C-alpha positions in Angstrom: 71.2 -172.6 -5.5 74.8 -173.1 -4.1 75.8 -175.4 -7.0 74.2 -173.1 -9.6 75.8 -169.8 -8.3 78.4 -170.9 -5.8 80.4 -168.5 -3.6 84.0 -169.4 -3.8 86.3 -169.3 -0.7 89.5 -167.4 -0.5 91.6 -170.4 -1.5 89.5 -171.1 -4.6 89.5 -167.5 -5.6 93.3 -167.4 -5.4 93.4 -170.3 -7.9 91.8 -168.1 -10.5 94.5 -165.5 -10.4 97.1 -167.2 -12.7 94.5 -167.7 -15.4 93.2 -164.1 -15.7 93.7 -160.4 -15.2 92.2 -158.1 -12.7 89.8 -155.5 -14.2 88.1 -152.5 -12.7 84.4 -152.5 -13.2 82.3 -149.3 -13.5 78.7 -149.0 -12.5 76.5 -149.4 -15.6 79.3 -150.9 -17.7 78.3 -153.6 -20.2 80.7 -156.5 -19.7 79.4 -158.4 -22.7 76.4 -158.3 -25.0 74.0 -161.0 -26.3 75.7 -162.5 -29.3 79.2 -161.8 -28.1 81.5 -164.7 -29.1 84.4 -163.7 -26.9 82.6 -163.3 -23.6 84.9 -164.8 -20.9 84.4 -165.5 -17.2 84.3 -162.8 -14.5 85.1 -163.7 -10.9 83.9 -160.9 -8.8 86.3 -159.6 -6.1 84.0 -156.7 -5.2 80.8 -155.0 -6.5 77.8 -156.6 -8.2 77.0 -157.8 -11.7 73.6 -158.6 -13.1 72.9 -161.2 -15.8 70.0 -160.1 -18.1 68.0 -161.9 -20.7 66.0 -160.3 -23.5 63.0 -162.2 -24.6 60.5 -161.3 -27.3 58.5 -159.2 -25.0 60.9 -157.6 -22.6 64.2 -157.6 -20.8 64.3 -159.7 -17.6 66.8 -160.1 -14.8 68.1 -163.6 -14.4 70.4 -163.2 -11.4 72.6 -160.7 -9.5 76.1 -161.9 -8.6 78.3 -160.6 -5.7 81.9 -161.0 -4.5 83.1 -164.6 -4.7 80.7 -165.6 -7.5 81.5 -166.0 -11.2 79.7 -165.4 -14.5 79.4 -167.8 -17.4 77.6 -170.9 -18.7 78.1 -173.5 -21.4 78.5 -170.9 -24.2 81.5 -169.4 -22.3 83.4 -172.6 -22.6 82.1 -173.8 -26.0 82.8 -170.6 -27.9 79.2 -170.1 -28.8 77.5 -166.7 -29.0 76.4 -165.4 -25.5 72.7 -165.9 -24.9 72.5 -163.3 -22.1 74.1 -160.0 -21.3 76.3 -159.0 -18.3 76.3 -155.6 -16.7 78.1 -154.1 -13.7 75.6 -152.8 -11.1 78.2 -151.0 -9.0 81.9 -150.1 -9.1 84.1 -153.1 -8.3 86.9 -155.4 -9.3 86.9 -158.8 -11.1 89.3 -161.4 -12.4 88.6 -161.7 -16.1 89.4 -165.2 -17.6 89.3 -165.5 -21.4 87.5 -168.4 -23.0 90.8 -170.2 -23.9 92.0 -169.8 -20.3 88.6 -171.1 -18.9 89.3 -174.3 -20.7 92.9 -174.4 -19.4 91.6 -173.9 -15.9 89.1 -176.7 -16.2 91.9 -179.1 -17.2 94.6 -178.1 -14.8 92.5 -177.3 -11.7 90.3 -180.4 -11.6 88.5 -179.7 -8.3 87.8 -176.1 -9.0 87.1 -177.0 -12.6 84.5 -179.5 -11.5 82.7 -176.7 -9.5 82.8 -174.3 -12.5 81.7 -176.9 -15.0 78.8 -178.1 -12.7 77.7 -174.5 -12.4 77.9 -173.9 -16.2 75.8 -177.1 -16.8 73.1 -176.3 -14.2 72.8 -172.8 -15.4 72.2 -174.0 -19.0 69.7 -176.6 -17.7 67.8 -173.8 -15.9 67.8 -171.6 -18.9 66.4 -174.4 -21.1 63.8 -175.4 -18.5 62.6 -171.8 -18.0 63.0 -170.7 -21.6 65.4 -168.0 -20.6 67.5 -166.0 -23.0 67.0 -164.2 -26.3 65.9 -166.9 -28.7 62.3 -167.2 -29.9 60.7 -169.4 -32.5 57.5 -167.9 -34.0 55.0 -169.9 -36.0 52.2 -172.5 -36.1 53.3 -175.4 -33.7 51.8 -177.9 -36.2 53.8 -176.5 -39.1 56.5 -178.9 -40.4 59.2 -176.2 -40.7 58.5 -175.1 -37.1 58.8 -178.7 -35.9 62.2 -179.0 -37.7 63.5 -175.8 -36.1 62.1 -176.7 -32.7 63.9 -180.1 -32.8 67.1 -178.5 -33.9 67.1 -176.0 -31.1 66.2 -178.5 -28.5 68.8 -181.1 -29.5 71.5 -178.4 -29.4 70.5 -177.4 -25.9 69.4 -173.9 -26.8 66.9 -172.2 -24.5 64.1 -170.8 -26.5 60.4 -169.8 -26.5 57.8 -170.8 -29.0 55.1 -168.2 -29.9 52.2 -168.2 -32.2 52.0 -164.9 -34.1 48.5 -164.0 -32.9 49.6 -164.2 -29.3 52.6 -161.9 -29.6 51.6 -159.5 -32.4 52.8 -156.3 -30.9 56.1 -157.7 -29.7 56.8 -159.3 -33.0 56.0 -156.0 -34.8 58.6 -154.3 -32.7 61.2 -156.9 -33.7 60.3 -156.6 -37.4 58.7 -160.0 -37.6 55.0 -159.3 -37.9 54.7 -159.4 -41.7 57.6 -161.9 -42.4 56.8 -165.4 -43.8 56.9 -167.9 -40.9 58.5 -169.6 -39.2 60.6 -166.8 -37.8 63.6 -167.2 -35.5 64.7 -164.3 -33.3 68.2 -164.6 -31.9 71.2 -162.5 -31.1 69.4 -159.3 -32.2 68.6 -160.8 -35.6 65.2 -161.7 -37.1 65.3 -164.6 -39.5 62.4 -165.6 -41.8 62.2 -169.3 -42.8 65.9 -169.8 -42.0 68.0 -172.8 -42.8 69.5 -174.7 -39.9 72.9 -173.4 -41.0 71.6 -169.8 -40.7 70.2 -170.5 -37.2 73.4 -172.1 -36.1 75.4 -169.1 -37.3 73.1 -166.7 -35.5 73.5 -168.7 -32.3 77.3 -169.0 -32.8 77.2 -172.8 -32.6 78.3 -173.3 -36.2 81.8 -172.3 -35.2 83.8 -169.9 -37.3 86.2 -172.1 -39.3 88.9 -170.3 -41.3 88.9 -171.5 -45.0 91.8 -173.8 -45.6 92.5 -174.3 -41.9 94.5 -177.4 -41.1 93.9 -179.8 -38.2 95.7 -182.9 -37.0 92.3 -184.7 -36.9 88.9 -184.0 -38.4 86.0 -186.0 -37.0 82.9 -186.3 -39.1 79.9 -186.7 -36.9 79.3 -185.9 -33.2 77.6 -189.0 -32.0 79.1 -191.3 -29.4 81.9 -192.5 -31.6 82.8 -189.0 -32.9 82.7 -187.4 -29.5 84.8 -190.1 -28.0 87.4 -189.7 -30.8 87.4 -185.9 -30.2 87.8 -186.2 -26.5 90.7 -188.6 -26.7 92.4 -186.8 -29.6 92.1 -183.3 -28.0 93.1 -184.5 -24.5 96.2 -186.1 -26.0 97.3 -182.8 -27.7 95.9 -183.1 -31.2 94.2 -180.2 -32.9 90.7 -181.5 -33.5 87.7 -180.3 -35.4 84.3 -182.0 -35.2 81.9 -181.5 -38.1 78.3 -182.2 -37.3 75.4 -181.8 -39.8 72.7 -181.4 -37.2 73.3 -181.6 -33.5 75.8 -183.3 -31.1 74.8 -186.7 -29.8 73.6 -188.4 -33.0 70.8 -191.0 -32.8 71.9 -192.0 -29.3 70.9 -188.5 -28.0 67.3 -189.2 -29.0 67.0 -192.3 -26.7 64.7 -191.5 -23.8 66.7 -193.8 -21.4 69.8 -196.0 -21.9 69.8 -198.6 -19.1 72.7 -201.0 -20.2 75.5 -198.4 -20.5 78.4 -199.1 -18.1 78.4 -197.1 -14.9 74.7 -196.0 -15.0 72.8 -198.7 -13.2 69.6 -196.6 -13.0 69.9 -195.5 -16.6 70.5 -192.2 -18.2 68.9 -190.3 -21.1 70.8 -190.3 -24.4 70.7 -186.5 -24.4 72.2 -186.3 -20.9 75.0 -188.8 -21.6 76.0 -187.2 -24.9 75.6 -183.7 -23.5 78.3 -184.6 -21.0 80.5 -185.9 -23.8 80.0 -182.7 -25.8 81.2 -180.7 -22.7 84.2 -182.9 -22.4 85.2 -182.4 -26.0 84.9 -178.6 -25.5 86.8 -178.8 -22.2 89.9 -180.3 -24.0 89.7 -177.8 -26.8 88.1 -179.7 -29.6 86.3 -177.4 -32.1 82.8 -178.6 -32.5 81.0 -177.1 -35.6 77.2 -177.7 -35.7 75.2 -177.6 -39.0 78.4 -178.1 -40.9 78.0 -181.2 -43.0 80.8 -182.7 -45.2 79.9 -183.0 -48.9 83.2 -184.4 -50.2 86.5 -185.8 -49.1 89.6 -186.1 -51.3 93.4 -186.7 -50.8 95.3 -183.5 -50.4 98.8 -182.4 -49.5 99.8 -184.1 -46.2 96.4 -185.5 -45.6 92.8 -184.9 -46.8 90.8 -182.0 -48.1 87.2 -181.8 -46.7 84.6 -179.8 -48.5 81.8 -178.5 -46.3 78.3 -177.4 -47.3 78.7 -173.9 -48.4 81.9 -174.9 -50.3 84.3 -174.1 -47.4 87.5 -176.2 -47.4 89.3 -177.7 -44.4 92.5 -179.8 -44.4 93.2 -182.6 -42.0 96.2 -184.9 -41.5 93.8 -187.7 -40.4 90.1 -188.3 -40.4 87.7 -190.3 -38.3 84.4 -191.0 -40.0 81.7 -191.3 -37.4 78.7 -190.0 -39.4 76.4 -192.7 -38.3 73.4 -194.0 -40.0 69.9 -192.6 -40.9 66.7 -194.4 -40.2 65.2 -195.8 -43.4 61.9 -194.5 -44.8 59.6 -197.5 -45.1 57.9 -196.2 -48.2 54.4 -195.9 -46.6 51.8 -194.2 -48.8 51.3 -190.6 -47.5 54.2 -190.7 -45.1 56.0 -187.7 -46.5 53.0 -185.5 -45.9 53.2 -186.0 -42.2 56.9 -186.0 -41.5 57.5 -183.6 -38.5 53.8 -183.2 -38.1 52.9 -186.7 -36.9 55.7 -188.9 -38.2 58.9 -189.1 -36.0 62.2 -190.9 -36.0 63.1 -190.1 -32.4 61.3 -190.1 -29.1 62.6 -187.3 -26.9 61.0 -185.0 -24.3 59.6 -182.8 -27.1 57.8 -185.7 -28.8 56.6 -187.0 -25.4 54.9 -183.6 -24.7 53.3 -183.7 -28.2 52.0 -187.2 -27.6 50.3 -186.5 -24.3 46.9 -188.3 -24.3 47.4 -189.4 -27.9 47.3 -192.7 -29.8 50.7 -193.8 -31.0 52.2 -196.4 -33.3 55.8 -197.5 -32.9 57.2 -199.3 -36.0 60.2 -201.6 -35.3 61.4 -204.4 -33.0 64.8 -203.3 -32.0 66.1 -201.6 -28.8 65.4 -198.1 -30.1 61.8 -199.0 -30.8 61.5 -200.6 -27.3 63.0 -197.7 -25.5 60.7 -195.3 -27.4 57.6 -197.4 -26.6 58.4 -197.5 -22.9 59.0 -193.7 -22.8 56.0 -192.8 -24.8 53.7 -195.0 -22.6 54.2 -192.4 -19.9 52.6 -189.7 -22.1 50.4 -191.4 -24.6 46.9 -192.9 -24.1 47.7 -196.0 -26.2 51.0 -197.3 -27.7 50.9 -200.0 -30.4 54.2 -201.6 -31.4 54.0 -203.0 -35.0 56.5 -205.7 -36.1 56.7 -207.7 -39.3 57.9 -210.8 -37.5 56.5 -213.1 -34.8 57.7 -211.1 -31.8 60.4 -209.1 -30.1 62.7 -211.7 -28.5 65.1 -212.1 -31.4 65.7 -208.3 -31.9 65.2 -206.6 -28.5 67.0 -206.9 -25.2 65.3 -209.1 -22.7 64.9 -206.4 -20.0 63.0 -204.2 -22.5 60.7 -207.1 -23.6 59.8 -207.7 -20.0 59.2 -204.0 -19.4 56.9 -203.8 -22.4 54.9 -206.9 -21.3 54.2 -205.2 -18.0 52.7 -202.0 -19.4 49.0 -201.9 -19.6 48.7 -199.2 -22.3 51.2 -200.9 -24.7 50.1 -203.6 -27.2 52.2 -205.7 -29.6 50.9 -206.3 -33.0 52.9 -209.0 -34.8 53.1 -209.7 -38.5 51.7 -206.2 -39.0 52.7 -203.4 -41.3 51.5 -199.8 -41.9 50.6 -199.4 -45.6 49.1 -195.9 -45.6 48.7 -192.8 -43.5 45.7 -190.4 -43.6 44.7 -187.0 -42.3 44.1 -183.4 -43.4 46.7 -181.0 -41.9 47.7 -183.5 -39.2 47.9 -187.3 -39.1 44.7 -188.9 -37.8 44.7 -192.5 -39.1 46.7 -195.3 -40.6 45.9 -198.4 -42.7 47.6 -201.5 -41.3 47.9 -205.0 -42.9 48.6 -208.4 -41.5 51.4 -209.8 -43.7 50.3 -213.4 -43.2 46.5 -213.2 -43.7 46.5 -210.1 -46.0 43.7 -208.6 -43.8 43.8 -204.7 -43.7 42.1 -202.4 -41.2 42.1 -198.8 -40.1 43.6 -197.5 -36.9 43.1 -194.1 -35.3 46.5 -192.7 -34.6 48.0 -189.3 -33.9 51.7 -190.1 -34.1 53.8 -192.7 -35.7 57.4 -193.4 -34.6 59.6 -195.3 -37.1 62.6 -197.4 -36.0 63.2 -200.0 -38.7 67.0 -200.0 -39.4 69.3 -197.5 -40.9 71.4 -196.6 -44.0 74.9 -195.3 -43.5 75.7 -191.6 -44.0 78.6 -192.1 -46.4 77.5 -190.2 -49.6 80.5 -187.9 -49.2 83.0 -190.8 -49.2 81.3 -193.1 -51.7 83.9 -192.5 -54.4 87.0 -192.5 -52.2 86.5 -195.5 -49.8 85.8 -199.2 -50.1 82.2 -199.8 -48.9 80.2 -203.0 -48.4 77.1 -203.7 -50.5 74.9 -201.6 -48.1 77.2 -198.6 -48.1 79.0 -199.1 -44.8 82.7 -198.4 -44.5 85.0 -201.5 -44.7 87.9 -201.4 -42.2 90.8 -203.4 -41.1 90.6 -207.2 -41.7 87.3 -206.7 -43.6 89.4 -205.2 -46.5 90.6 -207.9 -48.8 93.5 -207.4 -51.1 91.2 -206.8 -54.1 89.5 -203.9 -52.2 92.9 -202.4 -51.4 94.2 -202.8 -54.9 91.0 -201.2 -56.4 91.4 -198.3 -53.9 95.1 -197.8 -54.7 96.4 -198.6 -51.2 99.9 -197.1 -51.3 101.6 -198.5 -48.2 103.5 -201.7 -47.7 101.5 -202.4 -44.4 97.9 -203.5 -44.2 95.3 -201.1 -42.8 95.2 -200.8 -39.0 92.2 -202.0 -37.1 89.3 -199.5 -37.8 91.3 -197.9 -40.7 89.6 -197.7 -44.1 91.0 -198.3 -47.6 92.4 -194.7 -47.4 95.5 -194.4 -45.2 94.8 -192.3 -42.2 91.0 -192.4 -42.6 89.3 -194.4 -39.9 85.6 -195.4 -39.3 83.9 -195.8 -36.0 80.4 -196.5 -34.8 77.3 -197.2 -36.8 78.9 -196.1 -40.1 81.4 -198.9 -40.0 80.7 -202.3 -41.6 80.2 -204.9 -38.9 79.7 -202.5 -36.0 77.7 -203.7 -33.0 75.3 -200.8 -33.1 75.6 -200.1 -29.4 76.6 -196.8 -27.7 79.4 -198.5 -25.6 80.8 -200.1 -28.7 80.8 -196.8 -30.6 82.6 -195.1 -27.7 85.2 -197.8 -27.7 85.8 -197.6 -31.4 86.0 -193.8 -31.4 88.5 -193.7 -28.6 90.4 -196.7 -30.1 91.0 -194.9 -33.4 93.2 -192.3 -31.7 96.0 -194.8 -30.9 96.2 -195.5 -34.6 95.9 -191.8 -35.5 99.0 -191.2 -33.5 100.9 -193.9 -35.4 99.8 -192.5 -38.8 100.9 -189.0 -37.8 104.2 -190.3 -36.4 104.9 -192.3 -39.7 104.1 -189.2 -41.7 106.5 -187.1 -39.6 109.2 -189.7 -39.9 108.8 -189.8 -43.7 108.8 -186.0 -44.1 112.6 -185.5 -43.8 113.2 -188.3 -46.3 110.8 -186.8 -48.7 112.5 -183.4 -48.3 116.0 -185.0 -49.0 114.6 -186.8 -52.1 113.1 -183.6 -53.4 116.5 -181.8 -53.0 
């Protein structure tokens, strides 16, 4: 409780003073409302403040704070819409710190900042675990659209409740949702029927309000390990940074149930926890992270590049780091599309683990992602079958995972085996598998299939402007021969820097880059390494600007 709602001592409270202003609080006064995007932090000097959530059914008190305690959670720092409401219970005084100054405090007062950031993090974790707040998802849990929205909310760390319409009829009627087509999302006082992910993100305030035509020193495309590393290092070194993420921070790495070979975590860490910390760091240093804002096109512009976002918004950036990652391939199994999000999965997170409790599961693939998924799912599923086309796992999977799988009684390995078809009515219930050596086919009872069979790069937005390899990955540095540079119209006397693409000032990092190692640590290294070259590109541009001005005159 002390870490979640700590009581600061007099010395710690004094450190807040330069970052805020003293305000008089009146009993009954609303300090901020749910959905408020400018709710700062209040450090109570006297009096009491209550934090209130408003679920589908009723308002509920989350906590009552007294002198020496402070308000706020992750949304306070990140600039998202507030998920709870704050009200003064009695007359009193507080130091009010704006969102911008909260970030400044976190950077310049490291010890106090650590205490504040820990409290913010633990409060959001409690809210997620206990489904606290104002967000509700209404619909049939087996419905594909419900599953997509549920995954989106979970991966973005949003606390929410799931309701079937029949169980909450009266409450839904009061919120105007009773007769709306499902799924329905209730958030921030709005009721959204069959919303897009962009609409949900905007309702939650996690899409970030980006001014049309806004200019940044650096635009990072993708918020996986490489993208977040680039954002952290760029923002911490004084660059104005925007991160554009089509779905949720963390990328594929965030879906790993446990990463055990990442430096500094000998007991392992979940992908969501690791990348969640990186997301907080990016916000701490002032990077603007915009969720559900995919990039549809990139083109040269004045003093940099023009990025077109879905919705036709336009941003300008002096430099770009492409860290859009890769997407798991669809293996072309008959009937697969019918069961996507209702039996077929491309990630094994806590949500999928709960869905698979006591079930029969197939994992397709022989790489580390497949191995991590099989180990995690074995703790929930009745039976896990790993299917690989080849003779075993040793060539494609880390040794520690192979040994772990060998030791699990409810995990079996089926070699030279492929899924050819999936069956079921509303839900997946069976699959046809075939031995690719003997040609023998048989039926397997299965409730869930997890697919981890390689990936294709997310480079559609850059296909016409960058040199790519035969599989669509971005060529960088020494991988660019003179022919590729000539075809791309490389305009500079120097060759591209390490990690720089065929377009000056555009870099690629992580899984999207041709020749990348496909490891989280490597992606982090590449993302952070790009920033040294970004500084050189910006410095060269600044040095050339006066010369260009003289030539124009």
